[in-house]
C-alpha positions in Angstrom: 20.7 78.7 18.0 21.8 82.3 18.1 24.6 81.7 15.6 22.4 80.0 13.0 19.5 82.5 13.5 22.0 85.4 13.1 23.3 83.8 9.8 19.8 83.5 8.5 18.9 87.1 9.5 21.8 88.4 7.5 20.7 86.8 4.2 19.1 89.1 1.7 16.1 87.0 0.7 15.1 86.4 -2.9 11.3 86.9 -2.6 9.6 84.8 -5.2 5.9 85.7 -4.6 4.0 88.8 -3.6 0.9 90.6 -4.7 2.1 94.0 -3.7 0.0 96.9 -4.9 2.1 99.4 -6.9 3.9 102.3 -5.0 1.5 104.7 -6.8 -1.5 102.8 -5.5 0.1 102.7 -2.0 0.5 106.4 -2.0 -3.2 106.8 -3.0 -4.3 104.3 -0.3 -2.3 106.1 2.5 -2.8 103.1 4.9 -3.1 103.8 8.6 -1.7 101.4 11.2 -4.7 99.0 11.2 -4.7 98.8 7.4 -1.0 98.4 7.3 -1.2 95.3 9.5 -4.6 93.8 8.7 -5.9 95.3 5.5 -5.9 94.9 1.7 -6.6 91.2 1.5 -4.6 90.6 4.7 -4.7 86.8 5.4 -5.5 87.3 9.1 -8.9 88.5 7.9 -9.7 84.9 6.9 -8.8 83.5 10.3 -11.0 86.2 11.9 -13.9 85.1 9.8 -13.2 81.4 10.7 -13.2 82.4 14.3 -16.7 83.8 13.9 -16.2 87.5 12.9 -18.6 88.8 10.3 -17.4 90.3 7.0 -19.4 93.5 7.9 -17.4 93.7 11.2 -14.1 93.4 9.3 -15.2 96.1 6.8 -15.9 98.4 9.7 -12.6 97.5 11.4 -10.7 98.4 8.2 -12.6 101.6 7.5 -10.0 104.3 8.0 -12.5 107.2 7.8 -15.5 106.5 10.0 -14.4 105.4 13.4 -11.4 105.9 15.7 -8.9 103.1 16.4 -10.5 102.0 19.7 -14.0 101.7 18.1 -12.6 99.8 15.2 -10.6 97.4 17.3 -13.7 96.5 19.3 -15.2 95.0 16.1 -12.5 92.3 16.0 -11.0 92.2 19.5 -12.8 89.0 20.7 -12.0 87.1 17.5 -8.3 88.2 17.5 -7.9 86.4 20.8 -8.8 83.2 19.1 -6.4 83.5 16.1 -3.5 85.6 17.2 -1.3 82.5 17.5 -2.1 81.1 14.1 0.5 81.5 11.3 -1.4 84.5 10.0 -1.7 86.0 13.4 1.9 85.5 14.1 2.9 87.3 11.0 0.8 90.3 12.1 2.4 90.3 15.6 5.8 90.1 14.1 5.2 93.1 11.8 3.7 95.1 14.7 6.8 94.5 16.8 9.3 95.2 14.1 7.6 98.3 12.6 5.9 99.9 15.6 7.5 98.3 18.7 4.2 96.8 19.7 4.5 93.8 22.1 0.8 93.2 22.5 -1.7 94.2 20.0 -4.8 95.9 21.4 -6.6 99.3 21.0 -4.2 101.1 23.4 -1.0 99.9 21.7 -2.4 100.6 18.2 -3.4 104.1 19.3 0.0 104.8 20.8 1.9 103.5 17.8 -0.3 105.0 15.2 1.8 108.1 14.5 4.7 105.8 13.6 2.8 104.8 10.4 4.0 108.2 8.9 7.4 106.5 8.6 5.9 104.0 6.1 3.9 106.4 4.0 4.6 107.3 0.4 7.1 105.7 -2.0 9.9 106.2 0.5 7.9 104.4 3.2 7.0 101.6 0.8 10.7 101.1 0.1 11.6 101.4 3.7 9.4 98.5 4.7 10.9 96.3 2.0 14.4 97.2 3.1 13.5 96.3 6.7 12.3 92.9 5.4 15.9 92.6 3.9 14.9 91.4 0.4 17.2 91.5 -2.6 14.5 91.0 -5.3 10.7 90.8 -5.1 8.6 89.0 -7.7 5.1 90.3 -7.9 1.9 88.7 -9.4 -0.1 91.8 -10.1 -2.9 89.8 -11.9 -2.1 91.3 -15.2 -0.8 90.3 -18.7 1.2 93.5 -19.0 3.5 94.1 -16.1 5.5 97.4 -16.2 8.6 97.2 -18.3 10.2 99.6 -15.9 9.0 99.0 -12.4 8.6 102.0 -10.1 11.1 100.4 -7.7 14.0 98.5 -9.2 13.8 95.5 -6.9 10.3 94.7 -8.1 9.9 92.2 -10.9 6.7 90.8 -12.3 4.9 87.7 -13.4 2.5 87.4 -16.3 -0.8 86.1 -15.0 -2.8 83.6 -17.2 -5.5 82.5 -14.8 -8.4 83.5 -17.0 -6.8 81.8 -20.0 -6.3 78.6 -18.0 -9.8 78.5 -16.7 -11.5 79.3 -20.0 -13.1 82.5 -18.9 -10.9 84.9 -20.9 -12.5 87.5 -23.0 -11.1 86.8 -26.5 -11.5 90.4 -27.6 -9.1 91.5 -24.9 -6.5 89.0 -26.2 -7.0 90.3 -29.7 -6.7 93.9 -28.6 -3.6 93.2 -26.6 -1.8 91.2 -29.3 -3.1 92.8 -32.4 -4.3 89.4 -33.7 -7.9 88.8 -34.7 -8.9 85.8 -32.7 -11.4 84.3 -35.1 -10.2 80.7 -35.2 -8.6 78.3 -32.8 -5.4 78.5 -34.8 -5.5 82.3 -34.5 -6.0 82.0 -30.8 -2.9 79.8 -30.6 -0.9 82.4 -32.5 -2.3 85.1 -30.2 -1.2 83.2 -27.1 2.2 82.6 -28.5 2.5 86.3 -29.3 1.3 87.3 -25.9 4.2 85.4 -24.3 6.8 86.5 -26.8 5.7 90.2 -26.4 6.5 90.1 -22.7 9.2 87.5 -22.5 11.9 90.0 -21.6 9.7 91.9 -19.1 8.7 89.0 -16.9 10.2 86.4 -14.5 7.6 83.8 -14.8 4.1 82.9 -16.0 1.7 82.6 -13.1 -1.7 80.9 -12.8 -3.9 80.3 -9.8 -6.7 78.6 -11.8 -7.2 76.1 -8.9 -9.4 78.8 -7.4 -11.9 78.5 -10.3 -11.4 74.9 -11.7 -9.6 71.7 -11.0 -5.9 71.4 -11.4 -6.4 68.2 -13.3 -5.3 68.6 -17.0 -5.9 66.7 -20.2 -4.3 67.2 -23.6 -6.8 68.7 -26.0 -6.0 68.9 -29.7 -7.0 71.9 -31.9 -9.8 69.9 -33.6 -11.2 68.7 -30.3 -11.3 72.3 -29.0 -12.7 74.0 -32.2 -16.4 73.7 -31.3 -15.9 74.9 -27.8 -13.8 77.8 -29.1 -16.6 78.8 -31.5 -19.1 78.8 -28.7 -17.0 81.1 -26.6 -16.1 83.4 -29.6 -19.8 83.8 -30.5 -20.9 84.5 -26.9 -22.7 81.1 -26.2 -22.2 80.4 -22.5 -19.8 77.6 -21.8 -20.6 74.7 -19.5 -18.1 73.8 -16.8 -16.9 71.0 -19.1 -16.5 73.4 -22.0 -14.4 75.8 -19.9 -12.2 72.9 -18.9 -11.7 71.9 -22.5 -10.8 75.5 -23.6 -8.6 76.0 -20.5 -6.7 72.7 -21.0 -6.1 73.5 -24.6 -4.7 76.9 -23.7 -2.6 75.6 -20.9 -1.0 73.2 -23.3 -0.2 76.0 -25.7 1.3 78.1 -22.9 3.3 75.2 -21.5 4.8 74.4 -24.9 5.7 78.0 -25.6 7.1 78.5 -22.1 9.4 75.6 -22.7 10.7 77.2 -25.9 11.2 80.6 -24.3 12.7 79.2 -21.1 10.1 80.9 -18.9 9.0 78.9 -15.8 5.3 78.5 -14.9 4.2 79.1 -11.4 1.1 77.1 -10.4 -0.9 77.7 -7.3 -1.4 74.3 -5.6 -3.2 73.5 -2.4 -5.0 75.7 0.1 -7.3 78.6 -0.9 -7.2 82.1 0.6 -10.6 83.3 1.7 -13.5 81.5 3.3 -16.4 79.3 2.3 -15.3 78.3 -1.3 -12.6 75.7 -1.3 -13.2 72.4 -3.1 -10.4 70.2 -1.8 -10.7 67.8 -4.7 -9.4 70.6 -7.0 -6.2 71.3 -5.2 -3.9 68.3 -5.0 -0.5 68.7 -6.8 -0.8 65.2 -8.1 -3.4 66.5 -10.5 -0.8 68.5 -12.3 1.3 65.4 -13.2 0.0 64.9 -16.8 0.9 68.5 -17.6 4.4 68.1 -16.0 4.9 64.9 -17.9 3.6 66.2 -21.3 6.1 69.1 -21.3 9.4 67.8 -19.9 11.3 70.9 -21.2 9.1 73.3 -19.3 9.9 74.2 -15.7 7.0 74.1 -13.3 7.0 75.7 -9.8 4.4 74.2 -7.5 3.6 77.0 -5.0 2.6 76.9 -1.3 3.9 73.3 -0.9 0.5 72.1 -2.1 -0.8 72.3 1.5 -2.3 70.1 2.9 -1.1 67.7 0.2 2.6 68.6 0.7 3.7 64.9 0.8 2.9 64.6 -2.9 5.3 67.3 -3.8 8.2 65.5 -2.2 7.6 62.7 -4.6 6.9 64.8 -7.6 10.0 67.0 -7.2 12.1 63.9 -6.5 10.9 62.1 -9.6 10.5 64.9 -12.2 13.5 67.0 -13.2 11.2 69.9 -14.3 9.3 70.2 -11.0 10.3 72.8 -8.3 8.6 73.7 -5.1 8.1 77.1 -3.5 7.5 77.7 0.3 5.8 81.0 -0.4 2.8 81.6 1.8 3.3 78.1 3.4 5.2 79.5 6.4 2.1 81.5 7.4 -0.5 78.9 6.5 1.0 76.3 8.8 4.6 77.1 10.1 4.9 73.9 12.1 4.1 71.7 9.1 6.3 73.8 6.8 9.3 73.4 9.1 8.8 69.7 9.1 8.5 69.8 5.3 11.8 71.5 5.0 13.5 68.8 7.2 11.9 66.0 5.1 13.0 67.8 1.9 16.6 67.9 2.9 16.7 64.1 3.2 14.5 63.4 0.1 14.9 65.9 -2.7 17.9 67.8 -4.1 18.1 71.0 -2.1 18.4 73.2 -5.2 14.8 72.5 -6.1 13.2 74.3 -3.1 12.6 78.0 -2.9 12.4 79.5 0.6 10.3 82.6 0.7 7.4 84.6 -0.7 5.1 86.5 1.6 2.1 86.5 -0.8 1.1 90.0 0.6 -0.5 93.1 -0.9 1.2 95.6 1.4 5.0 95.9 2.0 4.3 96.4 5.8 2.8 92.9 5.9 5.7 91.4 3.9 7.9 92.5 6.9 6.0 90.1 9.2 6.0 87.2 6.8 9.7 87.6 6.1 10.6 87.6 9.7 8.3 84.6 10.3 10.0 82.6 7.5 13.5 83.3 8.9 12.4 82.3 12.4 10.8 79.0 11.5 13.6 78.1 9.0 16.1 78.6 11.7 14.1 76.3 14.0 14.0 73.6 11.3 17.7 73.8 10.6 18.7 74.0 14.2 16.7 70.8 14.8 18.7 69.1 12.1 21.9 70.3 13.8 20.7 69.2 17.3 19.8 65.7 16.0 23.3 65.3 14.6 22.0 65.3 11.0 23.8 68.5 9.8 26.8 70.5 10.9 26.2 74.1 11.7 28.1 75.0 8.6 25.9 72.8 6.4 22.8 74.2 7.9 24.0 77.7 7.1 24.8 76.7 3.6 21.3 75.2 3.1 19.8 78.5 4.4 21.6 80.5 1.8 20.5 78.1 -0.9 16.8 78.2 0.1 16.6 81.9 0.7 18.8 83.2 -2.2 21.0 81.0 -4.3 18.4 78.6 -5.6 16.0 81.3 -6.8 18.8 83.5 -8.2 20.1 80.7 -10.4 16.7 79.4 -11.4 15.2 82.6 -12.6 18.1 83.3 -14.9 16.6 82.6 -18.4 17.7 79.3 -19.7 
């Protein structure tokens, strides 16, 4: 086990998915140790809520200015006991150990380690955390159409996010302003979307959408004429029904998928589990719902993210059957590390290994990425060692697969075709 784990620890991972705030925003935030581990949309917050913690208590816990650490920890201490061993909790524990030397998280250990957070402040601290995570490139979804052409840190690269376009909620005037095209007709809207992608084609690594949070993943081809009435309603400010929004979103997704195929830009699609609490329609999330889109655009590469959990079995079949379907393990290691390990083992014996991407922390703070990265390495080592122990792989083959999943596959895939 030590030999394989050592091999995996030495791999500089190609990180395909984060939501990292910019270094400038990080400097303004000046996170303390609690925020660094638990804050800014930290996924552990969702498990704390599921365990019974109130949102108000979490807000007080994350308030860096009102209470001391001991008082803040008291707001969540009982609930932490219930979720410290979940995947989200494990990632927090790993970050705490690596960054601050904390073996057991409680008020006393956080207070004692708090001064060490100075090591991870500012741009230098931001970079230091990413270096500790041992990442060679980090792809960021910053929820924007216009990622920076020159990132503040060279290892950061950006996606172009089209969620509001895909769910039909986009403000058309913002598209017009951004592209310089008056979006007055459905055909002008098509030209504007094509222009949007072409404007940023050289600045981005992928197109990203998480419209599964706001609508079903199910997609239907919509022709220009069939969308024209809905477009006019939206353009003139008439509220769209849920069906109208689907029509406009499906039409736009078709335009984007077609153009992405021409430009050679892959499309990352959130599939499966939702972050947060209390608003997850399971019927929207299944990767199988994306099949008509995948089939309609065979020259466009689609990356189904988060293994579509809990519908991961479907992605084994989709990726095996469709040459333009790839799967990303980003976030999956922390949602359910046991299932993700089993998924990797099944993938090895089902789908070409080149179509699976091994890591993305999906985090907003670099200090949290450290925990997610260590967690992914640990559970991948367990999965591959089990293959070796069962006589299904040699130790050399397992090491080679680890390199493919954590680096080679992504590096080759994200070279523009």
